[in-house]
N, C-alpha and C positions, 0 to 999 in steps of 0.2 A: 596202357589202355587209356584212350582219351574219353573223357566224359563229355560227349558232344551229341549224344543221341537225341537230345530234346530239340534239336534244330532241324528245320526243313531246308535242305540245300538244293532241292530240285528246281526251284524257280527263282533263285536270286543270283545276281552277279556281284562279285567282290570289286569289280572295277567301277569307280564312280563316273558319272557323266561329266565330261570336260565342259567348262563354262563357254557357252556360245558368245557371251559378251566379251570374254577375254579373246576369243578367236577373232571376232569382228574388229576389236580395237587394235589388235596387233596387225591385222591385215591393212587397216586404214593407215596406221602409222608407217608401215612399210611403203605404201604408195606415196605418201607425202615425202618421206625421207629420200626415196629413190628419185622422185621427180626433181626435188631441189638439189640433189647431188649433181644432176646434169647441169642445172643452172649455175651452180657454184664452179664447176669445171670451166664452163664458158666464161664466167666472170673472172676467174683466176687467169685464164689465158689472155683475155683482153687487157686486164690491168697489169699483168706481169707479176702478180702477187703469189709468192710461194705459200704465204699463209693461207690464202683461199684454196689453193690446190691441196695443201696439207689437210685443211678442214674437209675438202671434198673426199679425200682418201679416208678420212675418219668417218664421214657419212656413208661411204661405201661399206665399211665394216659394220656400221649400224644397220644398213639395209640388209646385209647378209645375216646379221644376228636376228633381225625381225623376221626375215624369211624362214630362218631355222626355227624360231619360236612358233611361227604359224604352222610349220610342218609338224612340230611337236604336238600342238593341240589337235591337228587333224589325225595324227597317229593315235593320240591318247583317247580319241573317241571310239576307237575300234574295240569291239567286245572281246572279253577274255575267251580263250579257247583251251583245248586240251593240252596244247604245248606251251601256252603263255597264260598261266592261270591268274596272273595279275593284270592281264591285258597289256597295254603299252604305256602304262603310267610312268614307268621309269625313263621313258624317252625324254620327257621334259627335263628331268634332272641331268641327263646327258647333254641336252641342249644348253642348260645353264652352265655346265662345266666347260663346254666348248666356248660359250660366250666369255667366260672368265679368261680362258687362254687367249682369245682374240684381243681382249682388253690389254693383256700383257704385251701382245704383239704391237698394239697401237702405241703403247708407252715407248717401246724400243724404237719404233719408226719416228715418233715425234722427237725423241732425243737425238736420233741420227740427223734428222732434218735441221734441228736447232744447231747442231755442230757445223753442218754445211753452211748455214746462213751466217754464222759468225765468221767463217773463213772466206765465203764467196758472196758478199752482199750484192743485191741486185736493185736497180731502180724500180720503184713501185708507184703506180697511179693511185694515190690515196683516195681520190673521190669515188671512182668505181668500186674500189675495194671496200670503202665504208658502206656504200649502198647495198652491195651484195651481202656483206657481213651482218648488217642490221636485218635484212630479209631472212638470212639464215637463223639469226637469233629468234625471230618471231616464229619461224616454222618449228624450231626445236621446242620453244615454249608451248606451242599448240600440241605437238606430239606428246610432250611430257604431260600436259593436262589430260589428254586422251588416255594415256597409259595408266595414270594414277586414279582414274575414276573407278569406283567400285572395287572389286576384288583385285588386289595387287600383291597377294601374299605368296603366290607361286614363285618358286626359284626361277622358272622360265620368264615370267613377267618382270621379276626384279632384275634379271640379267638385261632385258631390253631397256628397262628404265635406267640402269647404270650406264648403258651405252649412250642413251640420249642425253643423260646428264653430262657425261664426258664431252659429247659434241656441243652441248649448250655452253659449257665452260670454254670450249674452243672458239665458239662464235663470239663470246664476250671478249676473249683475248684478241680475236681478229678485229673487233670494233675498236678496242682500246689502242691496238697497234696502229690502225688506220688513223685515229685521231692524233696520236703522237707524231706519226710520220707526216701527217697533213700540216700540223702546227709547228713542228721543230725540224723535220727532215731526218730525225735520228732513227735509222733503220734497225739497230741492234735490239730495240724494244720487242721486235717480232719474235726472235728466238728466245728471248728471256721469258716472255709470257708463255711460250710454248712449253718450256721446261716446268713452269709452275703448274700448268694444266696437267702435264704428264704425271706429276707427283700426286695430284688429287685423284686422277684415274687409277693410279697404282694402288692406293688404299682401298678403293671400292672393289677393284679386281681381286685383291687378296681375300676380302671378306666373302665374296661370292665363290671363289675357288674353294675356300675352307668348307663352306656350307654344302656345296654340291658334292665335293669329294667325300665328306663325312657320310652323306646319304648313300653314295655309291659303294662305300665300304661297309654298308649295313650297320652304321653307327646308331646308337640309342639316342633318343632325344635327351636334351640336357636335364629335363625335369623328371626323367623316368629311368634312372640307372638301375640295373638288376638288383644291387644290394639294397637300394631304397625300397623296391617293390617287395623283396623278401621280408625285410624288417617290418614294413607296414602291415603285411598280411599276418605275420606272427603276432603282432600287437593288437590287431583289430578284429580278425575273423576267428570266431569261436569254433573249436574242433580241429584246427590245423596243428599238427605235431611237428611238421618240418616242411620247408620249401626248398626245392633244389632245381637245378638246370633252368634258371631263368634266362631267357633270351629275348631281347627287345631290339627292334630295328624299324627303320622307316622305308616304306616302299617308294614314297615321293614326298614332296614338301607337305608337312602337316598331317601325314597319314602313317600312324604308328601301329605296329602289331606286336604281339608277345606270345610266347609259349612258356610254360612252366610245369614242373612236377610238384605235387603236394602229397605228403603222407598224413593220414588222418589219425585222430585219437581213436575213433571207432569207424571201422569200414562200413558199417550199416548206414552211416550218415553221408555217404559219398555224393549222392545227388544234391542234397541240401548244401553241403559245404562247398562243392565245386561251383555251384551257382553263386554262392556268396563270394567266393574268391573272384569269380569272373566279374561280378558287378562292382566289387571293391576296386579292382585294378582299372576297370573302365572309368569309374567315377572319379577316383583320386588322381589318376595319371593321364586321363584323356586318351586312352588307347582304344582304338575302334574295335579291334578284333583280338580276343584273348582265347587261346586254346589251353585247357587245363587237362593234365594227365594225372592219374591217380597211381601212386606207389602203394600197393596193397600191403597190409600187415601180415605177410606170410613168410615162409622160410626161403622163398626164392630170392637169390641175390639181385640187387638192383645195379645194373651196369653203370659205370662211370660215363660221364659225358665227354666225348672226344673234343668238344669245343670249350670245355671249362678252362678258366684261367689257371695258370700254374700256381699251386698253393691255395687256391680258392677253397673255402670251406662252406658246406651247406649251412642253412640257418640252424642254430642249435636247438635240439629238441627240448632243452630245459625250459624254454620259454613257452612251450605248448600249453594250451588251455586244457586242463584235465577233465573238463565236463563236456557233456554232449551239447551240440549247438542248438540254439533256439530255432524253432521253425520260423522261417521268414516268408514274406510274400514272394511268390514265384513269378518273376517278371519274364516276359518273353524275350528271347535274345534278338536284339535289333541289328539286322544286317543292312539296313537301308543305305548306309554309306560305308560299308565295310570293304575290306580288301581280302584277297584270297589267302588260303592256307599255304603260304610259301614255304615256311620252315616247320616241318612236322615235329611233333614232340619226340624227344629222344627215348 
């Protein structure tokens, strides 16, 4: 039985409003990147520079990533319904995951192009190449400035930023390659710099892939492991005899939820203790929505959790506080930024 009867669920939505500022800046960035991609293709064909054409291909993936990010924000604004009680918030995590995969694709493509250039060098008009590369560098700096203004913590926005940073490094490499070719005529500098850029992109792609995949696999935030929550409640909340079945997960970037079972020293204190548990978890672990279920002190057996880790033990009753809880100020449960009850208590 979940002690949740003191909340009014009739008029609130668990899906937060997606930032319109994020949506606008991603759309503007897409327009700038896509427009200059066309310029870079023309410049690469005119100058004979494979470096510019490669960078144009990189910008094409950037434009696709930004378009996907924009679509994620548009979907994320849709309200929750009876079939999708979290709304479409997880869509932006999927977009971040796809962005990470495309970054890996970029790395493979750059390495392949570098291999081809080592074996099939082509003459390059360094002057036009330098001009287009500098213009591309300025456009990427502009887009990066736009994306990093204000809120940039979303997996979705971070994915777009990583794409643009990768393209920014590609533009720097193209500028350096143009200068070297212009002054020395040594064309192998182009594929060498391309390999360096690909290694930098690879590191960023790995970080983004791990973050987005962790969220998609219902992973707990690093600061809120279930055993940490159980130990904290046993040590700090008066009236708790045992904490079991703690599950913590993220619905999207920075939005954590939790469910847990507690057994009380005295069943009569259920309302007070359950609220104290809820406020403790929210305050200490920055979890927006906490669902507390009571395991009553009766003779009915408490079923084991099918999702429990093998060999995991509940928090030991020996640490329970043997006295009744002090009456605390009853705060209203704030759902202004909460998410839906996705994982019911066991």
